[in-house]
Biotite code that builds the C-alpha atoms (Angstrom):
import biotite.structure as struc

atoms = struc.array([
    struc.Atom([13.720, 4.414, 6.503], chain_id="A", res_id=1, res_name="MET", atom_name="CA", element="C"),
    struc.Atom([13.470, 4.678, 2.716], chain_id="A", res_id=2, res_name="ALA", atom_name="CA", element="C"),
    struc.Atom([10.071, 4.267, 1.106], chain_id="A", res_id=3, res_name="VAL", atom_name="CA", element="C"),
    struc.Atom([10.137, 1.876, -1.855], chain_id="A", res_id=4, res_name="GLN", atom_name="CA", element="C"),
    struc.Atom([6.621, 2.304, -3.262], chain_id="A", res_id=5, res_name="ASP", atom_name="CA", element="C"),
    struc.Atom([5.688, 5.988, -3.076], chain_id="A", res_id=6, res_name="LEU", atom_name="CA", element="C"),
    struc.Atom([2.188, 5.441, -4.465], chain_id="A", res_id=7, res_name="THR", atom_name="CA", element="C"),
    struc.Atom([1.320, 2.774, -1.878], chain_id="A", res_id=8, res_name="ALA", atom_name="CA", element="C"),
    struc.Atom([2.667, 5.122, 0.794], chain_id="A", res_id=9, res_name="ASP", atom_name="CA", element="C"),
    struc.Atom([0.469, 7.935, -0.587], chain_id="A", res_id=10, res_name="MET", atom_name="CA", element="C"),
    struc.Atom([-2.668, 5.779, -0.530], chain_id="A", res_id=11, res_name="LEU", atom_name="CA", element="C"),
    struc.Atom([-1.910, 4.607, 3.023], chain_id="A", res_id=12, res_name="THR", atom_name="CA", element="C"),
    struc.Atom([-1.430, 8.192, 4.219], chain_id="A", res_id=13, res_name="ARG", atom_name="CA", element="C"),
    struc.Atom([-4.755, 9.199, 2.619], chain_id="A", res_id=14, res_name="ILE", atom_name="CA", element="C"),
    struc.Atom([-6.511, 6.189, 4.196], chain_id="A", res_id=15, res_name="ARG", atom_name="CA", element="C"),
    struc.Atom([-5.104, 7.026, 7.644], chain_id="A", res_id=16, res_name="ASN", atom_name="CA", element="C"),
    struc.Atom([-5.902, 10.746, 7.319], chain_id="A", res_id=17, res_name="ALA", atom_name="CA", element="C"),
    struc.Atom([-9.524, 10.028, 6.342], chain_id="A", res_id=18, res_name="VAL", atom_name="CA", element="C"),
    struc.Atom([-9.848, 7.632, 9.270], chain_id="A", res_id=19, res_name="ARG", atom_name="CA", element="C"),
    struc.Atom([-8.559, 10.367, 11.634], chain_id="A", res_id=20, res_name="ASN", atom_name="CA", element="C"),
    struc.Atom([-10.737, 13.106, 10.050], chain_id="A", res_id=21, res_name="ARG", atom_name="CA", element="C"),
    struc.Atom([-7.728, 15.222, 9.049], chain_id="A", res_id=22, res_name="GLU", atom_name="CA", element="C"),
    struc.Atom([-8.279, 18.257, 6.811], chain_id="A", res_id=23, res_name="LYS", atom_name="CA", element="C"),
    struc.Atom([-5.114, 17.735, 4.785], chain_id="A", res_id=24, res_name="SER", atom_name="CA", element="C"),
    struc.Atom([-2.300, 15.264, 4.312], chain_id="A", res_id=25, res_name="VAL", atom_name="CA", element="C"),
    struc.Atom([1.235, 15.681, 2.945], chain_id="A", res_id=26, res_name="VAL", atom_name="CA", element="C"),
    struc.Atom([2.741, 12.986, 0.694], chain_id="A", res_id=27, res_name="VAL", atom_name="CA", element="C"),
    struc.Atom([5.959, 12.651, -1.263], chain_id="A", res_id=28, res_name="LEU", atom_name="CA", element="C"),
    struc.Atom([5.869, 13.899, -4.834], chain_id="A", res_id=29, res_name="SER", atom_name="CA", element="C"),
    struc.Atom([6.574, 12.040, -8.050], chain_id="A", res_id=30, res_name="ASN", atom_name="CA", element="C"),
    struc.Atom([4.910, 12.025, -11.452], chain_id="A", res_id=31, res_name="LYS", atom_name="CA", element="C"),
    struc.Atom([2.595, 9.103, -10.666], chain_id="A", res_id=32, res_name="LEU", atom_name="CA", element="C"),
    struc.Atom([1.461, 10.603, -7.351], chain_id="A", res_id=33, res_name="ASN", atom_name="CA", element="C"),
    struc.Atom([0.722, 13.957, -9.019], chain_id="A", res_id=34, res_name="ARG", atom_name="CA", element="C"),
    struc.Atom([-1.360, 12.115, -11.613], chain_id="A", res_id=35, res_name="GLY", atom_name="CA", element="C"),
    struc.Atom([-3.252, 10.157, -8.968], chain_id="A", res_id=36, res_name="VAL", atom_name="CA", element="C"),
    struc.Atom([-3.941, 13.386, -7.057], chain_id="A", res_id=37, res_name="ALA", atom_name="CA", element="C"),
    struc.Atom([-5.222, 14.996, -10.264], chain_id="A", res_id=38, res_name="GLY", atom_name="CA", element="C"),
    struc.Atom([-7.621, 12.110, -10.906], chain_id="A", res_id=39, res_name="VAL", atom_name="CA", element="C"),
    struc.Atom([-8.868, 12.207, -7.289], chain_id="A", res_id=40, res_name="LEU", atom_name="CA", element="C"),
    struc.Atom([-9.543, 15.950, -7.657], chain_id="A", res_id=41, res_name="LYS", atom_name="CA", element="C"),
    struc.Atom([-11.240, 15.601, -11.063], chain_id="A", res_id=42, res_name="ASP", atom_name="CA", element="C"),
    struc.Atom([-13.512, 12.836, -9.777], chain_id="A", res_id=43, res_name="GLU", atom_name="CA", element="C"),
    struc.Atom([-14.451, 14.788, -6.620], chain_id="A", res_id=44, res_name="GLY", atom_name="CA", element="C"),
    struc.Atom([-12.762, 12.640, -3.970], chain_id="A", res_id=45, res_name="TYR", atom_name="CA", element="C"),
    struc.Atom([-10.499, 15.434, -2.681], chain_id="A", res_id=46, res_name="ILE", atom_name="CA", element="C"),
    struc.Atom([-11.065, 19.190, -2.569], chain_id="A", res_id=47, res_name="ALA", atom_name="CA", element="C"),
    struc.Atom([-7.710, 20.297, -3.985], chain_id="A", res_id=48, res_name="ASP", atom_name="CA", element="C"),
    struc.Atom([-3.992, 19.582, -4.030], chain_id="A", res_id=49, res_name="PHE", atom_name="CA", element="C"),
    struc.Atom([-0.855, 21.653, -4.356], chain_id="A", res_id=50, res_name="GLU", atom_name="CA", element="C"),
    struc.Atom([2.792, 20.838, -4.990], chain_id="A", res_id=51, res_name="CYS", atom_name="CA", element="C"),
    struc.Atom([5.178, 22.226, -2.385], chain_id="A", res_id=52, res_name="VAL", atom_name="CA", element="C"),
    struc.Atom([8.922, 22.608, -2.964], chain_id="A", res_id=53, res_name="ALA", atom_name="CA", element="C"),
    struc.Atom([11.043, 21.376, -0.071], chain_id="A", res_id=54, res_name="ASP", atom_name="CA", element="C"),
    struc.Atom([14.537, 21.504, -1.605], chain_id="A", res_id=55, res_name="GLY", atom_name="CA", element="C"),
    struc.Atom([14.493, 17.793, -2.487], chain_id="A", res_id=56, res_name="ARG", atom_name="CA", element="C"),
    struc.Atom([11.956, 15.961, -4.644], chain_id="A", res_id=57, res_name="GLN", atom_name="CA", element="C"),
    struc.Atom([8.987, 17.959, -3.357], chain_id="A", res_id=58, res_name="GLY", atom_name="CA", element="C"),
    struc.Atom([5.767, 17.305, -1.499], chain_id="A", res_id=59, res_name="LEU", atom_name="CA", element="C"),
    struc.Atom([2.083, 17.244, -2.381], chain_id="A", res_id=60, res_name="ILE", atom_name="CA", element="C"),
    struc.Atom([-0.460, 18.666, 0.072], chain_id="A", res_id=61, res_name="ARG", atom_name="CA", element="C"),
    struc.Atom([-3.894, 17.085, -0.428], chain_id="A", res_id=62, res_name="LEU", atom_name="CA", element="C"),
    struc.Atom([-6.917, 18.889, 1.019], chain_id="A", res_id=63, res_name="ASN", atom_name="CA", element="C"),
    struc.Atom([-9.395, 16.155, 1.907], chain_id="A", res_id=64, res_name="LEU", atom_name="CA", element="C"),
    struc.Atom([-13.118, 16.421, 1.324], chain_id="A", res_id=65, res_name="LYS", atom_name="CA", element="C"),
    struc.Atom([-15.998, 15.257, 3.502], chain_id="A", res_id=66, res_name="TYR", atom_name="CA", element="C"),
    struc.Atom([-19.787, 15.233, 3.032], chain_id="A", res_id=67, res_name="GLY", atom_name="CA", element="C"),
    struc.Atom([-22.181, 17.885, 4.318], chain_id="A", res_id=68, res_name="THR", atom_name="CA", element="C"),
    struc.Atom([-22.772, 15.957, 7.553], chain_id="A", res_id=69, res_name="ARG", atom_name="CA", element="C"),
    struc.Atom([-19.124, 14.944, 7.947], chain_id="A", res_id=70, res_name="GLY", atom_name="CA", element="C"),
    struc.Atom([-19.377, 11.556, 6.236], chain_id="A", res_id=71, res_name="GLU", atom_name="CA", element="C"),
    struc.Atom([-16.367, 10.157, 4.409], chain_id="A", res_id=72, res_name="ASN", atom_name="CA", element="C"),
    struc.Atom([-16.153, 10.661, 0.651], chain_id="A", res_id=73, res_name="ILE", atom_name="CA", element="C"),
    struc.Atom([-13.348, 8.076, 0.413], chain_id="A", res_id=74, res_name="ILE", atom_name="CA", element="C"),
    struc.Atom([-14.556, 4.866, 2.049], chain_id="A", res_id=75, res_name="ASN", atom_name="CA", element="C"),
    struc.Atom([-11.959, 2.523, 0.584], chain_id="A", res_id=76, res_name="GLU", atom_name="CA", element="C"),
    struc.Atom([-8.775, 3.187, -1.364], chain_id="A", res_id=77, res_name="ILE", atom_name="CA", element="C"),
    struc.Atom([-6.684, 0.212, -2.420], chain_id="A", res_id=78, res_name="ARG", atom_name="CA", element="C"),
    struc.Atom([-3.478, -0.342, -4.403], chain_id="A", res_id=79, res_name="ARG", atom_name="CA", element="C"),
    struc.Atom([-4.051, -2.896, -7.166], chain_id="A", res_id=80, res_name="ILE", atom_name="CA", element="C"),
    struc.Atom([-0.842, -3.042, -9.214], chain_id="A", res_id=81, res_name="SER", atom_name="CA", element="C"),
    struc.Atom([2.079, -3.638, -6.882], chain_id="A", res_id=82, res_name="LYS", atom_name="CA", element="C"),
    struc.Atom([5.794, -3.719, -7.561], chain_id="A", res_id=83, res_name="SER", atom_name="CA", element="C"),
    struc.Atom([5.856, -7.511, -7.292], chain_id="A", res_id=84, res_name="GLY", atom_name="CA", element="C"),
    struc.Atom([2.694, -8.159, -9.318], chain_id="A", res_id=85, res_name="CYS", atom_name="CA", element="C"),
    struc.Atom([1.664, -5.664, -11.986], chain_id="A", res_id=86, res_name="ARG", atom_name="CA", element="C"),
    struc.Atom([-1.946, -5.667, -13.172], chain_id="A", res_id=87, res_name="SER", atom_name="CA", element="C"),
    struc.Atom([-2.801, -4.617, -16.731], chain_id="A", res_id=88, res_name="TYR", atom_name="CA", element="C"),
    struc.Atom([-6.234, -4.454, -18.352], chain_id="A", res_id=89, res_name="SER", atom_name="CA", element="C"),
    struc.Atom([-7.588, -3.724, -21.803], chain_id="A", res_id=90, res_name="ALA", atom_name="CA", element="C"),
    struc.Atom([-10.059, -0.854, -22.219], chain_id="A", res_id=91, res_name="ALA", atom_name="CA", element="C"),
    struc.Atom([-13.100, -3.137, -22.139], chain_id="A", res_id=92, res_name="GLY", atom_name="CA", element="C"),
    struc.Atom([-11.887, -5.126, -19.130], chain_id="A", res_id=93, res_name="GLU", atom_name="CA", element="C"),
    struc.Atom([-11.091, -2.298, -16.694], chain_id="A", res_id=94, res_name="LEU", atom_name="CA", element="C"),
    struc.Atom([-12.540, -2.977, -13.232], chain_id="A", res_id=95, res_name="PRO", atom_name="CA", element="C"),
    struc.Atom([-15.674, -1.096, -12.138], chain_id="A", res_id=96, res_name="ARG", atom_name="CA", element="C"),
    struc.Atom([-15.603, -0.779, -8.338], chain_id="A", res_id=97, res_name="PRO", atom_name="CA", element="C"),
    struc.Atom([-19.083, -0.918, -6.766], chain_id="A", res_id=98, res_name="LEU", atom_name="CA", element="C"),
    struc.Atom([-20.615, -1.476, -10.230], chain_id="A", res_id=99, res_name="GLN", atom_name="CA", element="C"),
    struc.Atom([-19.491, 1.972, -11.406], chain_id="A", res_id=100, res_name="GLY", atom_name="CA", element="C"),
    struc.Atom([-20.005, 4.012, -8.227], chain_id="A", res_id=101, res_name="LEU", atom_name="CA", element="C"),
    struc.Atom([-16.270, 3.980, -7.497], chain_id="A", res_id=102, res_name="GLY", atom_name="CA", element="C"),
    struc.Atom([-13.340, 4.577, -9.838], chain_id="A", res_id=103, res_name="ILE", atom_name="CA", element="C"),
    struc.Atom([-10.223, 2.781, -10.934], chain_id="A", res_id=104, res_name="SER", atom_name="CA", element="C"),
    struc.Atom([-7.104, 4.862, -11.532], chain_id="A", res_id=105, res_name="ILE", atom_name="CA", element="C"),
    struc.Atom([-5.331, 3.706, -14.686], chain_id="A", res_id=106, res_name="VAL", atom_name="CA", element="C"),
    struc.Atom([-1.860, 4.577, -15.986], chain_id="A", res_id=107, res_name="SER", atom_name="CA", element="C"),
    struc.Atom([-2.125, 4.594, -19.790], chain_id="A", res_id=108, res_name="THR", atom_name="CA", element="C"),
    struc.Atom([0.078, 5.643, -22.664], chain_id="A", res_id=109, res_name="SER", atom_name="CA", element="C"),
    struc.Atom([-1.917, 8.901, -22.698], chain_id="A", res_id=110, res_name="ARG", atom_name="CA", element="C"),
    struc.Atom([-1.386, 9.656, -19.023], chain_id="A", res_id=111, res_name="GLY", atom_name="CA", element="C"),
    struc.Atom([-3.019, 8.800, -15.729], chain_id="A", res_id=112, res_name="ILE", atom_name="CA", element="C"),
    struc.Atom([-6.811, 8.828, -15.833], chain_id="A", res_id=113, res_name="MET", atom_name="CA", element="C"),
    struc.Atom([-9.951, 7.309, -14.373], chain_id="A", res_id=114, res_name="SER", atom_name="CA", element="C"),
    struc.Atom([-11.444, 4.129, -15.790], chain_id="A", res_id=115, res_name="ASP", atom_name="CA", element="C"),
    struc.Atom([-14.396, 6.047, -17.259], chain_id="A", res_id=116, res_name="ARG", atom_name="CA", element="C"),
    struc.Atom([-12.147, 8.339, -19.252], chain_id="A", res_id=117, res_name="ARG", atom_name="CA", element="C"),
    struc.Atom([-9.957, 5.417, -20.354], chain_id="A", res_id=118, res_name="ALA", atom_name="CA", element="C"),
    struc.Atom([-13.035, 3.604, -21.678], chain_id="A", res_id=119, res_name="ARG", atom_name="CA", element="C"),
    struc.Atom([-14.121, 6.759, -23.560], chain_id="A", res_id=120, res_name="GLU", atom_name="CA", element="C"),
    struc.Atom([-10.670, 7.064, -25.138], chain_id="A", res_id=121, res_name="MET", atom_name="CA", element="C"),
    struc.Atom([-10.536, 3.261, -25.654], chain_id="A", res_id=122, res_name="ARG", atom_name="CA", element="C"),
    struc.Atom([-7.145, 2.796, -24.042], chain_id="A", res_id=123, res_name="VAL", atom_name="CA", element="C"),
    struc.Atom([-6.095, 0.235, -21.469], chain_id="A", res_id=124, res_name="GLY", atom_name="CA", element="C"),
    struc.Atom([-3.140, 0.199, -19.151], chain_id="A", res_id=125, res_name="GLY", atom_name="CA", element="C"),
    struc.Atom([-1.885, -0.547, -15.677], chain_id="A", res_id=126, res_name="GLU", atom_name="CA", element="C"),
    struc.Atom([-4.572, -0.436, -12.989], chain_id="A", res_id=127, res_name="VAL", atom_name="CA", element="C"),
    struc.Atom([-2.886, 1.564, -10.221], chain_id="A", res_id=128, res_name="VAL", atom_name="CA", element="C"),
    struc.Atom([-5.633, 1.769, -7.594], chain_id="A", res_id=129, res_name="ALA", atom_name="CA", element="C"),
    struc.Atom([-9.359, 1.652, -6.906], chain_id="A", res_id=130, res_name="THR", atom_name="CA", element="C"),
    struc.Atom([-11.329, 4.203, -4.898], chain_id="A", res_id=131, res_name="VAL", atom_name="CA", element="C"),
    struc.Atom([-14.822, 3.702, -3.487], chain_id="A", res_id=132, res_name="CYS", atom_name="CA", element="C"),
])
């Protein structure tokens, strides 16, 4: 079965892997997914990621991260902007999950970045997902 929304599929695979205490998860690769993986790594939600060639569009292997006592680092990960209803925000109106303890992943004209970085650069864009 063909996957229509690769980013929603990626977030669902991460959510399921965290729930099952997996060490890594493999998702389909595209430019948006690579950007989301980069933001998750920069913000400390995953340990690392690598792009794997498979002869087609490629795969991304995400190495998940857990706390010192095995607690989840990613408690909630949710897709905000969907294919049927896009969600855009100005720099000053970007959502702050858990009053700033979580992050929003934003697709801007300067690339994919966290909401904190987008506020620093004073750019808005499409709110892709939130992570708490």
